C-alpha positions as CSV (number, residue, x, y, z in Angstrom):
1,X,17.6,2.9,-2.5
2,X,14.7,1.4,-4.5
3,X,12.0,-0.9,-3.4
4,X,13.7,-4.1,-4.5
5,X,16.8,-3.1,-2.6
6,X,14.8,-2.5,0.5
7,X,13.1,-5.9,0.1
8,X,16.5,-7.6,-0.3
9,X,17.9,-5.9,2.9
10,X,14.7,-6.9,4.8
11,X,15.0,-10.5,3.6
12,X,18.6,-10.7,4.6
13,X,17.9,-9.3,8.0
14,X,14.9,-11.7,8.4
15,X,17.1,-14.7,7.5
16,X,19.8,-13.6,10.0
17,X,17.4,-13.0,12.8
18,X,15.6,-16.4,12.2
19,X,18.9,-18.2,12.1
20,X,20.1,-16.5,15.3
21,X,16.8,-17.2,17.1
22,X,17.0,-20.9,16.2
23,X,20.6,-21.1,17.3
24,X,19.7,-19.4,20.6
25,X,16.8,-21.8,21.1
26,X,19.0,-24.8,20.5
27,X,21.6,-23.5,23.0
28,X,18.9,-23.0,25.6
29,X,17.7,-26.5,25.1
30,X,21.2,-28.0,25.4
31,X,21.8,-26.1,28.6
32,X,18.5,-27.2,30.0
33,X,19.4,-30.8,29.2
34,X,22.6,-30.5,31.2
35,X,20.7,-29.0,34.2
36,X,17.3,-30.7,34.3
37,X,16.1,-28.9,37.4
38,X,16.7,-25.5,35.8
39,X,13.4,-23.8,35.1
40,X,13.4,-20.7,32.8
41,X,10.9,-18.0,33.6
42,X,7.8,-17.2,31.4
43,X,7.8,-20.5,29.7
44,X,10.9,-19.9,27.7
45,X,12.2,-23.5,28.2
46,X,8.9,-24.9,26.9
47,X,9.0,-22.5,24.0
48,X,12.6,-23.5,23.1
49,X,11.7,-27.2,23.3
50,X,8.6,-26.7,21.0
51,X,10.6,-24.7,18.5
52,X,13.6,-27.0,18.3
53,X,11.9,-30.4,18.5
54,X,10.7,-30.4,14.9
55,X,14.3,-29.7,13.9
56,X,16.2,-32.0,16.3
57,X,13.7,-34.9,16.3
58,X,14.2,-36.1,12.7
59,X,18.0,-35.6,13.0
60,X,18.0,-37.7,16.2
61,X,16.1,-40.5,14.6
62,X,18.4,-40.5,11.5
63,X,21.6,-40.6,13.6
64,X,22.8,-43.9,15.1
65,X,23.1,-44.1,18.9
66,X,26.5,-43.2,20.0
67,X,27.2,-44.1,23.6
68,X,24.4,-41.9,25.0
69,X,25.6,-38.7,23.4
70,X,23.1,-36.6,21.4
71,X,24.8,-35.0,18.4
72,X,21.6,-33.7,16.9
73,X,22.0,-30.1,18.2
74,X,25.5,-30.0,16.7
75,X,24.2,-31.2,13.3
76,X,21.3,-28.8,13.5
77,X,23.5,-25.8,14.2
78,X,25.7,-26.7,11.2
79,X,22.6,-27.1,9.0
80,X,21.2,-23.8,10.1
81,X,24.4,-22.0,9.4
82,X,24.9,-23.5,6.0
83,X,21.2,-22.9,5.0
84,X,21.5,-19.3,6.3
85,X,24.6,-18.7,4.2
86,X,23.1,-20.3,1.1
87,X,19.8,-18.3,1.4
88,X,21.7,-15.0,1.8
89,X,23.9,-15.8,-1.3
90,X,20.8,-16.5,-3.4
91,X,19.5,-13.0,-2.7
92,X,20.2,-10.5,-5.4
93,X,22.7,-7.9,-4.5
94,X,21.2,-4.4,-3.8
95,X,22.3,-1.8,-6.2
């Protein structure tokens, strides 16, 4: 496999790992919102909050209030999956 092929494989793996990490952080944040007293060790909860707030905050502000339900994590997960799919399709196919 040539250098370009290796770069494409690396980029695809990076996109998949980043999308998976963001998805996991959003799930952690949702679970923490259901159980407010739950404290995750090693500052994982604070890390998940700081990583996801720049994504969820603008979505939350753009969505109208809907009876106290926060749909921003659901919208964010859809956007992450669609973006991940588009980015991977834009990569050239390794030969």
